[in-house]
Structures are given as structure tokens and as C-alpha cells.
N, C-alpha and C positions, 0 to 999 in steps of 0.2 A: 269838553267846553262847560263853562258855566261858571256859577260862583264858588268859590272854595274858602274857606277858612283853616288858617293854621294856627294852632294855639301851643305856645312856648311856656313851660313854666321852670322859672330860675329859682334855684335852691341854693341859697351861700349859708354856709356854716355860722352860726350865731345871730341869723338873722332874725328878727322878733315881729318884724313888720310884714306880714304874710299880705296885705291888701293889696302890693305892688309887685307881686311876685311872677303875675300871668300877663301874657303878652299874645294878643291876638290881631291876625292882620285877615283881612277879607279882600279876595281879588278877583279878578274875572280872566277868564281863561278863553279865548275867541275861539270859533269854529275854522277849524283849519280845512283847505279845500278837501272835498269827500261827499260822499254819501252816508245819511242816516237815515234809518226806518222809523216809522211812527205807527204804531197801532199793537195787533196781536198775532202775527201771521210769523210764527217762528221766532227767531232772534230778533229782537229790535231794540234798538236805542233808548225808545222813548214811549210811553205807554199811551199818550193822548197828546192830540193837538195843543190843549191847554199848557201842558209841560215842557213839551217841545219850544213853543212861543214865549214862555216866560225865560228859558235859557237863552234863546237867541236874542230877545230883547236886552237880556243884563250883559250875555256874553259880547255879542257882534259876530260880525266873519273877519276872516283875514283870507279869504281865496272864494272860488264858487263853491256853492253848496247846494246839493241836491237831497231834498226832503221826500224819500218813498213812503208814500201812504200805502198800508195794507189794504187789500180789496174786502172793505167792510164799510160801515156805516159809523161814522163818527158824528154822535148826537152833542154838537159843542158847537158854542156861540163863540166865533174866533174873531181877535182884533190885532192888528200889526199896526204898529207905529214905524217912526224912525229907527233903522235897526243900523248900530254903529259899523261903519266900515262898509256897506252896502253902496256899490257904484257900479259902473259901468264895466269894469274889470273883476267885480266882485258880486254877481248873481245869485240869487237865491231862489230856486227852481221848486215847486212843489209838484209833484207828478203821483201818478199811481205807480206801485211795484211794477217790475217788468214781469210778462208772461202771467199778468193777472188774468182771470176771463172776465171780470167787471171792474168799471172803474170805481174808485174809492169815491166813496159820498160823504159831504158835510151838510150834516141836516141840523136844523135848529127851529123852534118856535118863537117868531120873534113876538116883542110886546111893545106896548105904546110907548115905554121908556127906551126901549133897546131894540129899535127896529130895524133889524139885519139879521144875517147868518154869518158874514164876514164885514167885516170894516176894515178898510186900508185907509189908514189917517198919517201922513207925511210917508207913507212907505214908498221905496225907490228898488228899480232893478229887479221885478219879482215877475218871472213867467210862471204860468199856472199850464200844465198838461195833464190831460185825460183824467179831469177831476168834476165830479157831479155837485153843484151848489144846490141847496135845496130848502124852499122855507114853508114849513109845515104848521099853519095856522091850525089852530083848534076849535077857535069859536069866533062870534063876532056875526056881524052882520052889515050891510053899507059902508060907511065910511069908518066902521070900527075894527076891520080886518086888517091885521097887521102882519105883512107877508114879503117885505124887502127883502132881496136875497143879498146883493153886495151893495157896500155903501163905500166909496171912494172919494176921497176928500184929500186935496194937498199933495197927490201921489204923481210919481213920474215913472214913465216905461214899466208899466205894467201889461202884462201880455196874457190871453187865454188862446190856447191852442186844443183843439177837440176837447173840450168843456160842454158840460150840459149846465146851463143856467134856467132854473126854473121855479116857480112858487105855485103851490097846490090851487089847481082848479078853482076858480072864484068868481062870483059876480063882479062885475065891475067897483072899483074902490080905490080912493084918491090918497091912500095909506100903506099900498101895497106897489111895488115894481122890483123886477127883476134886477136892474141896474140903476144905481142913484150915483150920479157923477156930481161932486159938490165944487166950486170954485174954480178962478179961471186959471190957476196954476197947474192944472190936470194936464 
């Protein structure tokens, strides 16, 4: 799955105009039904969440997809938007690989301009299972502690099962929350 580019070079006898000899076509191949592994646990399909999400946004889905995250810490800020093809019959599940001794952890240090670990914006039909989400702020005090974990906006049918959602222990702050849900369409 993902973006692919095909390049064809046409060479014709006695052609002196070389600028029109190359044809390029870029196309997307959707994820077909199946499982894909993210991380560094043996043979994996994607080295990071960022690479998998970029492919997912550009390719879309054509069946039920399961992304199995390796039992490791992914120190990444993740954003999911509207995924082409995702619907009731084509769900995108994120889970920890089976047999892992610990849950996969998605961790990030939010800032005032991007205060989240994971943002779901117009994402639909995405279940999460056995994953830890953790906001790890490093400095600040009072209302300058940015440690929001999940930001869900304009999304439907998002499910969390056996997940841990937490931010670093801190004093009370109006700029951090474990779960921020925006908009009446959620």
C-alpha cells in the first residue's frame, strides 16, 4: 500500500525533442484487509507510526486493517485525519502485537502550539486496544504545563479497549487533560 510512481521513457528513432520523452504517473494503492506491524520487533512493515500514518492518509483502506504496534515506546506525536475508505465495514484497529509482555506506548511531550500526543480529526471507525498513551511534559508550572493526551475532533466511532490514557503527574493546570473532545459531531 501507499504512493507509487511509474516512470516510462519513450525513445523513438530520429526524435530530437527529448523533453517530452518521459511519462510519470503517481497512484495510490489502498491497504487491503490484513495486519501490518509497526516498530522494531523482528520483521515489521513500518519503522514508525509517522511512516504508517503517512501511508494510511495517502492510500486509504479497502478492508479491515489491523496495525500491530511492537512492545516498545513510540516517542511520536500522531495525527489521524479522514482516512479514505474507512467506514463501518472497513475499520482501522491499532493494538499491541499479540504475545507482548507490555502494552505499546505512544508518548510525546506536547507544547503550547500542539498540545496533544494523538489527535483524531475527522477520523472514523478506529478502535484502539491495549495501548498506553502518555503525555510527558518536561517543564512549566501553573497554567503553562502542556500535557494533553488525546484530542478528538469531528470524529465518529472511536473506541478504546484495555488502554491506558495518562499525563505526567502535575499540579492542576487548565492546559492539560487526558481526553479533549471538541465539536458536537463526535
